[in-house]
ZAMARPA-450591 format. One record per residue (C-alpha): residue in one letter; z, y, x. Coordinates in steps of 0.02 Angstrom, whole numbers, plus 50000, padded with zeros to 5 digits. Layout:
N
REC r     Z     Y     X
REC A     Z     Y     X
...
//
This chain:
725
REC r     Z     Y     X
REC M 58272 52220 50003
REC K 58404 52353 50037
REC L 58362 52508 49966
REC P 58435 52668 50060
REC R 58619 52707 49954
REC W 58533 52886 49868
REC T 58418 52791 49789
REC V 58550 52710 49656
REC Y 58553 52867 49544
REC P 58398 52879 49457
REC A 58426 52846 49290
REC L 58582 52962 49286
REC A 58486 53094 49343
REC L 58360 53059 49222
REC I 58478 53142 49078
REC G 58541 53278 49188
REC A 58719 53172 49199
REC V 58746 53144 49397
REC A 58872 53271 49466
REC F 58882 53210 49609
REC I 57387 53867 50005
REC A 57361 53911 49830
REC I 57283 53774 49704
REC P 57120 53815 49662
REC E 57114 53854 49481
REC R 57076 53724 49354
REC V 56916 53680 49312
REC E 56872 53720 49117
REC D 56761 53585 49098
REC D 56834 53401 49135
REC P 56745 53332 49259
REC F 56772 53167 49176
REC A 56694 53208 49022
REC G 56505 53226 49047
REC A 56496 53056 49108
REC A 56629 52972 48971
REC S 56527 53055 48814
REC A 56376 52971 48901
REC V 56430 52814 48904
REC A 56519 52813 48729
REC E 56324 52820 48700
REC G 56278 52710 48769
REC V 56187 52760 48939
REC D 56156 52601 49027
REC V 56281 52573 49218
REC P 56222 52498 49339
REC A 56207 52302 49361
REC R 56359 52230 49425
REC V 56386 52115 49567
REC A 56492 51915 49516
REC T 56663 51928 49556
REC T 56763 51760 49616
REC H 56857 51805 49492
REC P 56841 51895 49331
REC R 56891 52081 49300
REC L 57037 52112 49171
REC V 57088 52305 49182
REC V 57226 52362 49104
REC L 57268 52548 49067
REC G 57429 52586 49024
REC I 57492 52739 48916
REC D 57670 52782 48911
REC G 57725 52829 48729
REC M 57553 52814 48645
REC D 57599 52783 48463
REC P 57465 52696 48346
REC D 57498 52809 48216
REC I 57470 52964 48296
REC L 57334 52886 48396
REC A 57239 52851 48223
REC E 57277 53034 48182
REC V 57201 53106 48333
REC M 57062 52990 48292
REC Q 57064 53040 48095
REC A 57071 53225 48153
REC Y 56949 53235 48298
REC P 56834 53078 48295
REC E 56704 53192 48404
REC R 56833 53196 48539
REC M 56868 53012 48541
REC P 56708 52924 48583
REC N 56785 52806 48724
REC F 56944 52772 48602
REC R 56827 52733 48453
REC W 56668 52619 48547
REC L 56849 52531 48586
REC I 56938 52482 48438
REC E 56750 52474 48367
REC Q 56731 52323 48489
REC G 56896 52242 48455
REC N 56965 52235 48297
REC G 57067 52398 48265
REC I 57221 52487 48363
REC K 57367 52352 48360
REC S 57526 52386 48357
REC L 57622 52302 48507
REC G 57787 52258 48511
REC T 57908 52361 48608
REC S 58088 52279 48679
REC T 58229 52309 48606
REC P 58284 52442 48650
REC P 58122 52503 48664
REC Q 58200 52623 48843
REC S 58048 52643 48977
REC P 58146 52500 49114
REC V 58178 52380 48979
REC A 58011 52396 48901
REC W 57904 52385 49075
REC S 58027 52231 49150
REC N 57977 52133 48979
REC F 57796 52146 49044
REC I 57805 52129 49213
REC T 57934 51978 49182
REC G 57879 51898 49014
REC M 58042 51894 48996
REC N 58153 51974 48881
REC P 58299 52064 48922
REC G 58407 51918 48945
REC G 58301 51853 49068
REC H 58263 51999 49162
REC G 58426 52097 49158
REC I 58386 52267 49111
REC F 58462 52319 48970
REC D 58481 52515 48968
REC F 58425 52666 49078
REC L 58642 52641 49091
REC H 58739 52495 49129
REC R 58928 52503 49164
REC D 59054 52441 49282
REC P 59154 52324 49190
REC V 59317 52373 49281
REC T 59288 52553 49279
REC R 59202 52581 49147
REC I 59120 52695 49248
REC V 58913 52741 49217
REC I 58805 52663 49352
REC P 58605 52636 49381
REC S 58534 52476 49288
REC T 58411 52460 49414
REC T 58487 52432 49570
REC K 58674 52379 49613
REC S 58785 52474 49755
REC E 58850 52412 49891
REC E 59034 52482 49932
REC A 59017 52612 50086
REC S 59100 52658 50232
REC S 59075 52742 50409
REC I 59145 52756 50554
REC E 59222 52929 50618
REC L 59171 53018 50772
REC P 59234 53190 50839
REC G 59173 53338 50746
REC P 59069 53303 50594
REC W 58982 53152 50654
REC I 59000 52963 50595
REC I 58910 52799 50594
REC P 58894 52732 50394
REC L 58894 52560 50357
REC G 58832 52481 50218
REC G 58823 52571 50059
REC E 58637 52513 50048
REC S 58573 52467 49876
REC T 58479 52290 49820
REC P 58375 52282 49654
REC T 58461 52211 49489
REC R 58293 52154 49395
REC T 58251 51954 49395
REC G 58102 51866 49384
REC E 57966 51861 49452
REC S 57828 52009 49434
REC F 57655 51931 49339
REC W 57559 52000 49486
REC S 57680 51905 49615
REC I 57600 51744 49520
REC L 57420 51804 49534
REC N 57450 51845 49713
REC R 57508 51652 49741
REC H 57362 51599 49663
REC G 57242 51689 49770
REC I 57197 51828 49631
REC D 57203 51993 49666
REC A 57274 52136 49572
REC D 57295 52312 49612
REC I 57458 52392 49521
REC W 57453 52580 49514
REC R 57622 52654 49485
REC M 57682 52528 49387
REC P 57854 52579 49313
REC A 57999 52471 49375
REC N 57917 52432 49525
REC F 58021 52500 49657
REC P 58068 52446 49781
REC V 57875 52390 49785
REC E 57836 52232 49755
REC P 57674 52155 49865
REC S 57521 52099 49764
REC K 57344 52024 49829
REC G 57299 52195 49828
REC L 57378 52354 49813
REC S 57560 52398 49734
REC F 57611 52564 49697
REC P 57789 52600 49611
REC G 57789 52732 49458
REC M 57933 52780 49367
REC L 58118 52753 49435
REC T 58037 52803 49606
REC P 58171 52916 49697
REC A 58122 53092 49766
REC L 58187 53120 49937
REC D 58331 53240 49896
REC S 58392 53208 49756
REC A 58412 53051 49647
REC Y 58252 53055 49530
REC G 58212 53235 49576
REC E 58285 53382 49523
REC A 58172 53562 49584
REC S 58254 53694 49678
REC F 58256 53884 49612
REC Y 58271 54057 49678
REC T 58299 54241 49609
REC T 58347 54414 49658
REC N 58438 54422 49496
REC P 58609 54384 49504
REC T 58648 54402 49335
REC L 58514 54256 49288
REC A 58560 54137 49452
REC A 58761 54131 49380
REC T 58710 54115 49226
REC L 58593 53966 49245
REC Q 58752 53886 49374
REC A 58848 53903 49232
REC A 58742 53817 49082
REC H 58688 53666 49222
REC K 58830 53648 49317
REC S 58744 53497 49392
REC I 58624 53579 49488
REC A 58711 53734 49541
REC G 58688 53714 49723
REC K 58525 53737 49702
REC I 58522 53883 49612
REC N 58481 54010 49747
REC T 58528 54202 49746
REC L 58396 54297 49861
REC S 58443 54449 49956
REC E 58280 54566 50011
REC N 58274 54659 50154
REC E 58127 54793 50185
REC G 58019 54655 50103
REC V 58098 54513 50193
REC I 58203 54374 50094
REC N 58282 54242 50181
REC T 58342 54062 50098
REC S 58336 53888 50135
REC L 58265 53743 50030
REC R 58408 53599 49990
REC G 58361 53414 50063
REC P 58455 53268 50066
REC T 58637 53220 50102
REC Q 58658 53188 50288
REC V 58664 53033 50344
REC F 58789 53048 50545
REC K 58883 53180 50473
REC H 59037 53230 50346
REC Y 59090 53383 50302
REC E 59244 53441 50210
REC D 59142 53563 50104
REC A 59044 53443 50027
REC D 58872 53604 50029
REC K 58883 53566 50212
REC N 58837 53396 50199
REC Y 58655 53431 50133
REC S 58539 53438 50255
REC R 58432 53617 50251
REC L 58270 53701 50298
REC P 58253 53893 50321
REC I 58119 53973 50183
REC T 58062 54142 50258
REC V 57998 54223 50121
REC W 57886 54421 50146
REC V 57846 54521 49987
REC D 57675 54622 49982
REC R 57703 54715 49822
REC K 57567 54826 49861
REC S 57448 54637 49863
REC K 57556 54566 49717
REC A 57567 54434 49835
REC A 57692 54345 49944
REC A 57674 54238 50091
REC F 57811 54086 50121
REC E 57844 53995 50284
REC L 57929 53826 50240
REC G 57907 53684 50345
REC G 57799 53765 50503
REC K 57676 53814 50368
REC T 57657 53974 50322
REC V 57569 53988 50125
REC V 57521 54143 50021
REC L 57539 54139 49849
REC E 57506 54287 49699
REC A 57623 54293 49554
REC G 57586 54131 49450
REC D 57503 54026 49590
REC W 57556 53845 49640
REC S 57533 53795 49810
REC E 57475 53638 49882
REC F 57591 53496 49941
REC I 57690 53575 50086
REC D 57737 53448 50228
REC V 57954 53461 50271
REC D 58038 53343 50400
REC F 58235 53360 50379
REC E 58350 53307 50534
REC M 58450 53159 50521
REC L 58475 53174 50707
REC P 58443 53301 50867
REC L 58286 53326 50955
REC G 58188 53234 50820
REC T 58256 53064 50852
REC M 58266 53028 50650
REC N 58203 53144 50513
REC L 58162 53107 50342
REC S 57993 53177 50284
REC G 57934 53243 50135
REC I 57829 53336 50027
REC C 57854 53487 49914
REC R 57744 53629 49833
REC I 57795 53809 49778
REC Y 57780 53901 49639
REC L 57799 54078 49637
REC R 57862 54138 49474
REC S 57850 54322 49490
REC I 57894 54466 49641
REC E 57916 54627 49515
REC P 58025 54652 49438
REC E 58128 54525 49504
REC V 58082 54396 49642
REC E 58078 54220 49592
REC F 58008 54054 49621
REC Y 58031 53882 49621
REC V 57992 53723 49728
REC S 57989 53565 49650
REC P 58090 53434 49687
REC V 58069 53381 49866
REC N 57969 53183 49838
REC L 57943 53050 49988
REC S 57821 53096 50095
REC P 57676 52971 50072
REC T 57607 52979 50245
REC S 57779 52947 50339
REC P 57905 52890 50203
REC P 58085 52850 50249
REC T 58047 52699 50137
REC P 57888 52607 50078
REC V 57780 52692 49912
REC S 57669 52546 49934
REC E 57620 52382 49967
REC P 57560 52353 50120
REC D 57637 52528 50182
REC S 57465 52580 50226
REC A 57383 52601 50070
REC S 57495 52739 50009
REC V 57429 52840 50166
REC E 57250 52805 50155
REC L 57267 52870 49959
REC A 57326 53050 50053
REC E 57207 53049 50146
REC A 57062 53022 50030
REC I 57144 53129 49870
REC G 57277 53204 49976
REC P 57451 53209 49963
REC Y 57519 53158 49784
REC Y 57670 53168 49698
REC T 57790 52985 49713
REC Q 57947 53039 49645
REC G 57957 52930 49477
REC M 57941 53052 49343
REC A 57822 53164 49424
REC E 57790 53289 49274
REC D 57954 53407 49292
REC V 58059 53348 49139
REC N 58206 53420 49234
REC A 58161 53580 49277
REC L 58093 53621 49095
REC K 58271 53575 49019
REC N 58370 53651 49164
REC E 58293 53826 49078
REC I 58202 53834 49281
REC L 58023 53825 49204
REC T 57965 53896 49067
REC D 57854 53787 48923
REC A 57694 53858 48976
REC E 57757 53836 49169
REC F 57786 53671 49134
REC M 57621 53624 49037
REC R 57530 53685 49217
REC Q 57648 53581 49310
REC V 57599 53437 49180
REC E 57416 53496 49236
REC L 57424 53466 49423
REC V 57506 53295 49393
REC Y 57354 53235 49288
REC N 57208 53309 49378
REC E 57304 53230 49524
REC R 57298 53054 49413
REC R 57118 53067 49366
REC D 57078 53091 49568
REC M 57190 52931 49586
REC L 57113 52835 49457
REC D 56932 52907 49541
REC Y 57009 52811 49678
REC A 57077 52652 49621
REC L 56908 52631 49552
REC D 56825 52644 49714
REC V 56950 52504 49788
REC Y 56926 52389 49647
REC T 56741 52409 49647
REC A 56703 52379 49794
REC D 56815 52203 49805
REC D 56676 52060 49735
REC E 56851 51956 49711
REC G 56893 52048 49547
REC G 57047 51997 49476
REC L 57170 52116 49389
REC L 57144 52332 49410
REC F 57337 52414 49307
REC F 57333 52563 49314
REC Y 57477 52687 49241
REC F 57455 52873 49148
REC S 57638 52956 49128
REC T 57574 53134 49029
REC V 57591 53075 48866
REC D 57749 52996 48872
REC L 57832 53151 48977
REC T 57757 53273 48884
REC C 57798 53220 48712
REC H 57984 53219 48799
REC M 57987 53372 48810
REC M 57847 53476 48688
REC W 57884 53399 48532
REC R 57976 53536 48432
REC H 57818 53633 48444
REC F 57729 53523 48371
REC D 57861 53486 48235
REC A 57886 53615 48144
REC S 58056 53520 48049
REC H 58150 53516 48205
REC P 58303 53577 48253
REC A 58237 53673 48404
REC H 58063 53736 48339
REC D 58019 53912 48375
REC P 57882 53978 48302
REC A 57860 54092 48398
REC I 57808 53976 48534
REC A 57714 53857 48432
REC A 57601 53994 48409
REC Q 57520 54027 48571
REC D 57403 54013 48651
REC S 57359 53837 48743
REC S 57170 53848 48760
REC W 57191 53873 48949
REC W 57297 53690 48976
REC S 57171 53601 48827
REC G 57008 53656 48856
REC R 57003 53707 48659
REC E 56987 53848 48608
REC G 57107 53918 48461
REC T 57223 53777 48503
REC T 57416 53832 48539
REC W 57576 53742 48601
REC K 57591 53651 48410
REC D 57451 53552 48435
REC T 57505 53495 48616
REC V 57548 53327 48559
REC H 57359 53297 48490
REC D 57294 53366 48622
REC L 57392 53232 48748
REC Y 57299 53095 48668
REC L 57114 53187 48661
REC K 57153 53215 48887
REC M 57162 53032 48886
REC D 57004 52974 48812
REC P 56876 53040 48945
REC V 56996 52949 49071
REC L 56947 52774 48962
REC G 56774 52845 49001
REC R 56773 52870 49181
REC I 56863 52662 49153
REC R 56699 52617 49067
REC E 56555 52719 49149
REC R 56615 52664 49331
REC L 56643 52452 49254
REC G 56536 52448 49118
REC D 56573 52382 48927
REC D 56558 52200 48980
REC V 56713 52183 49094
REC T 56876 52143 48969
REC L 56964 52290 48944
REC I 57147 52338 48849
REC V 57226 52481 48837
REC M 57410 52461 48805
REC S 57576 52551 48782
REC D 57762 52483 48832
REC H 57808 52591 48659
REC G 57760 52731 48514
REC F 57856 52879 48493
REC A 57959 52998 48357
REC P 58044 53121 48337
REC Y 58223 53168 48392
REC R 58303 53308 48285
REC R 58481 53261 48263
REC E 58622 53182 48378
REC F 58738 53053 48364
REC D 58882 53015 48454
REC L 58954 52839 48479
REC N 59101 52880 48562
REC T 59143 52979 48437
REC W 59111 52884 48289
REC L 59200 52722 48373
REC Y 59341 52850 48424
REC E 59360 52894 48229
REC N 59364 52736 48166
REC G 59516 52669 48273
REC Y 59389 52552 48381
REC L 59420 52680 48544
REC V 59588 52766 48530
REC L 59638 52874 48666
REC H 59814 52925 48755
REC E 59945 53002 48671
REC G 59890 53169 48691
REC Q 59724 53164 48745
REC S 59596 53191 48597
REC K 59408 53210 48576
REC E 59327 53355 48650
REC L 59318 53533 48579
REC P 59179 53605 48533
REC E 59063 53663 48668
REC G 59118 53845 48719
REC A 59287 53860 48639
REC P 59429 53909 48732
REC G 59509 53763 48833
REC F 59345 53664 48817
REC T 59362 53486 48934
REC K 59235 53371 48955
REC Q 59319 53208 48886
REC V 59237 53042 48983
REC L 59295 52893 48919
REC Y 59314 52822 49120
REC V 59407 52953 49148
REC P 59584 52879 49199
REC G 59709 52922 49094
REC V 59598 52977 48941
REC V 59568 52802 48846
REC D 59713 52692 48797
REC W 59634 52516 48836
REC S 59775 52399 48791
REC K 59708 52478 48592
REC T 59524 52524 48627
REC R 59389 52361 48545
REC A 59230 52460 48577
REC Y 59162 52582 48676
REC G 58971 52652 48719
REC I 58896 52663 48868
REC G 58697 52709 48868
REC F 58573 52763 48743
REC N 58578 52608 48622
REC G 58727 52495 48701
REC L 58923 52450 48637
REC Y 59020 52345 48703
REC L 59166 52247 48673
REC N 59328 52288 48747
REC M 59311 52094 48788
REC K 59481 52009 48887
REC G 59443 51897 49034
REC R 59281 52020 49062
REC E 59327 52199 49065
REC G 59447 52210 49194
REC D 59579 52336 49266
REC N 59549 52432 49378
REC P 59687 52435 49521
REC E 59674 52608 49585
REC T 59755 52675 49409
REC G 59927 52644 49375
REC E 59907 52553 49207
REC D 59827 52378 49168
REC E 59646 52429 49099
REC S 59602 52215 49019
REC G 59520 52203 48907
REC I 59599 52158 48744
REC V 59469 52058 48620
REC A 59476 51885 48634
REC S 59300 51774 48618
REC A 59372 51713 48467
REC D 59376 51863 48377
REC A 59211 51947 48445
REC K 59105 51884 48307
REC A 59185 51956 48188
REC L 59217 52122 48250
REC L 59046 52158 48276
REC A 59003 52102 48116
REC E 59116 52226 48038
REC I 59045 52358 48165
REC K 58877 52320 48135
REC G 58880 52333 47953
REC K 59010 52509 47973
REC L 58854 52605 48074
REC E 58714 52536 47978
REC A 58791 52620 47800
REC I 58815 52806 47868
REC V 58716 52920 47783
REC D 58709 53067 47869
REC E 58745 53186 47728
REC K 58629 53338 47797
REC T 58481 53246 47791
REC G 58531 53097 47670
REC V 58451 52982 47782
REC K 58542 52835 47877
REC P 58548 52876 48033
REC I 58552 52688 48128
REC L 58418 52589 48032
REC R 58485 52424 48119
REC C 58628 52357 48263
REC D 58566 52194 48329
REC I 58678 52062 48430
REC A 58615 52036 48573
REC T 58641 51831 48578
REC E 58565 51854 48447
REC V 58399 51932 48497
REC Y 58408 51901 48703
REC T 58372 51719 48785
REC G 58398 51694 48968
REC A 58520 51651 49106
REC R 58577 51846 49096
REC V 58636 51896 48919
REC S 58803 51900 48959
REC E 58785 52063 49060
REC A 58708 52123 48898
REC P 58792 52245 48792
REC D 58860 52173 48641
REC M 58764 52249 48536
REC L 58607 52370 48534
REC V 58625 52510 48412
REC G 58438 52549 48343
REC F 58429 52729 48283
REC N 58324 52768 48122
REC A 58183 52889 48175
REC G 58232 53059 48192
REC Y 58405 53008 48292
REC G 58464 52960 48426
REC N 58635 52934 48545
REC S 58653 53108 48634
REC D 58664 53111 48803
REC P 58854 53148 48814
REC A 58924 52984 48712
REC S 58757 52908 48811
REC T 58887 52937 48989
REC G 59031 52933 48901
REC R 59096 53049 48833
REC I 59191 53067 48667
REC T 59134 53238 48590
REC N 59176 53337 48462
REC A 59031 53310 48314
REC I 58985 53119 48251
REC L 58841 53213 48202
REC Q 58736 53346 48250
REC D 58576 53437 48273
REC N 58463 53422 48435
REC T 58434 53601 48483
REC G 58362 53584 48647
REC G 58433 53543 48827
REC T 58379 53377 48826
REC F 58212 53275 48744
REC N 58161 53322 48566
REC G 58043 53189 48569
REC S 58086 53012 48590
REC H 58075 52830 48575
REC L 58271 52781 48606
REC M 58267 52704 48436
REC A 58262 52541 48326
REC P 58102 52435 48395
REC D 58044 52431 48247
REC V 58008 52599 48233
REC V 57921 52662 48402
REC S 57798 52533 48417
REC G 57664 52538 48550
REC I 57492 52500 48538
REC L 57385 52377 48594
REC I 57172 52392 48582
REC S 57043 52302 48671
REC N 56853 52288 48693
REC K 56886 52095 48679
REC P 56946 52022 48479
REC I 57145 52025 48463
REC R 57214 51853 48386
REC E 57295 51904 48213
REC G 57471 51907 48179
REC E 57607 52019 48277
REC H 57599 52023 48487
REC Q 57746 52088 48590
REC L 57749 52164 48783
REC E 57805 51964 48836
REC D 57625 51914 48738
REC L 57515 52037 48863
REC T 57614 51961 49015
REC V 57559 51773 48969
REC E 57374 51828 48920
REC V 57365 51894 49110
REC L 57412 51735 49167
REC T 57305 51597 49024
REC Y 57167 51744 49063
REC Y 57156 51660 49244
REC G 57192 51473 49184
REC L 57365 51496 49263
REC E 57507 51394 49198
REC V 57628 51499 49105
REC P 57808 51468 49194
REC A 57922 51406 49059
REC Q 58034 51555 49049
REC M 57881 51667 48973
REC K 57889 51625 48797
REC G 57742 51718 48726
REC H 57571 51688 48683
REC P 57383 51749 48748
REC V 57349 51906 48624
REC L 57156 51895 48661
REC E 57047 51761 48563
//
């Protein structure tokens, strides 16, 4: 399957590195909670109809950590009745070994295929082009684009499409071949969507319509604020809009996807746009927005429903790209300020399928209303880019969580109505993405911890009196218990139930810059006259990026870093010469020297001690050929740098920059809790109402369990073992 060219950027957008009708008030009482508590107390459920295939339910909770879960259950036993029940039925909370490295696209690909990265070929969020060393996404491969120029701005695009890079058959495809139903709900790394004998929906790494992985737009009548945000967040400067108000009327526009059939020298003109008209009524403290042929009225603090928007690619409506977005009105005085969400692919008329079969997304939208289709629905980028405050971000998180509960109810309706039985997989992202951004309030020792924000009331979000944002991590876990209770209520306690996560979680207090360390230790050599970056903000500061021609002397460089955990040797015969530059950039490390060089670098990295903390930032380094098996090991980074708890490779270093300092505090603007570390630090969870076998288990073992559960032969490339007795 080929994908539009704009789908090649999701991983880059994750770290902001690509340069390129009011909602009703929330219901304080969780609609799941009553039934969940009743089930936990042993209330009978309706008798279940016999099915063709036994039922197996897997609840995937991204980022749930076994130690934090145990901590929450001990602190709030009365609020975790369903997890207590589940643990009592099985044999406790088991650690589930995550991937190397423990990154979401890698880990979920392990589970999907039952192979490690050497088999499926996803090694990081970010890979590199071995010729240019430029950062490329890990999950798609882009073809070179060209076009035929026509009079004026018109062009006919040719090529430029992308194909998925993950190899290995998904477990639900195997079930499908054997006639076993499987409903797959928002599985990460399931884009483009792989069909199932049942329903299949994609999750993380599904793009938005207007941007690679979802970038919100922000509007303000305060030009100083707009200029400040544009300067601080250059990658989204075109989405920061300064408004002019004329007698209570504001005219502006929403930037959509790039034009497919037009090209202008002025890059800003290459984006499609839709007009937005705002009527401000300060007397009633409200504003009316006209967008996409619909008018919505919001008071300050309101979020709109999803609004349908169509962006014209060809005249007279002969080709439109359909999306949905929602508006949040922050204020109307003293300044008018509002947010427009990333434009998600429309579930009712998507430009590329967001479900299999195609009709499933339409039927879901008809049942629960339009819903977020982008992979990371919780808008972490808006908080990173200072478009939303912490409290506003948490309101948006709540919208996603409520939507996912509705989706789960619908999924259970479909699943219970099917007397074929089979597998149900359902995914929640709430714990992972919210912990990434709100950890600093929970962790008083984090450099970005702000006691004033941490002490602010959060009871409107948590549903618990007296809570503050310092309780966010615990409250996220508490919100998962009624989800589990809902499954029990609808399916009964005899259905085999597994709760798992792809990895755990840890603090991210200190940033390590791998390329700067390689530079200062002589493994990465810059051209004469070039140096590492000055401190950001210093006079003359410019970014130093290893793939920019003329920066790195590849004739002397032996190693470089790309990705959150990846270190590559500058291998002779593998790293190639970029013909578009005036120098020979071919690799220089001979195969005979690679093993010794890796051992040398590994030893030095593992010996580093952070003078500020007395802690070793790097717990262990893994040599790819020693930890991976499969046909694609040769494509992997040569070494995987496994950071200790509290540490991680910085965003700039991950994208090839040579920054000023090897180690510095993580003071904000990025994730403050993380899992991009050594796999030992961030194991996932494995819990079941059936006894779990003794011993250690990995994500790939859970894949084998799914196939074994249905009596299927395990493919030879899967090296795992069943996990249930």
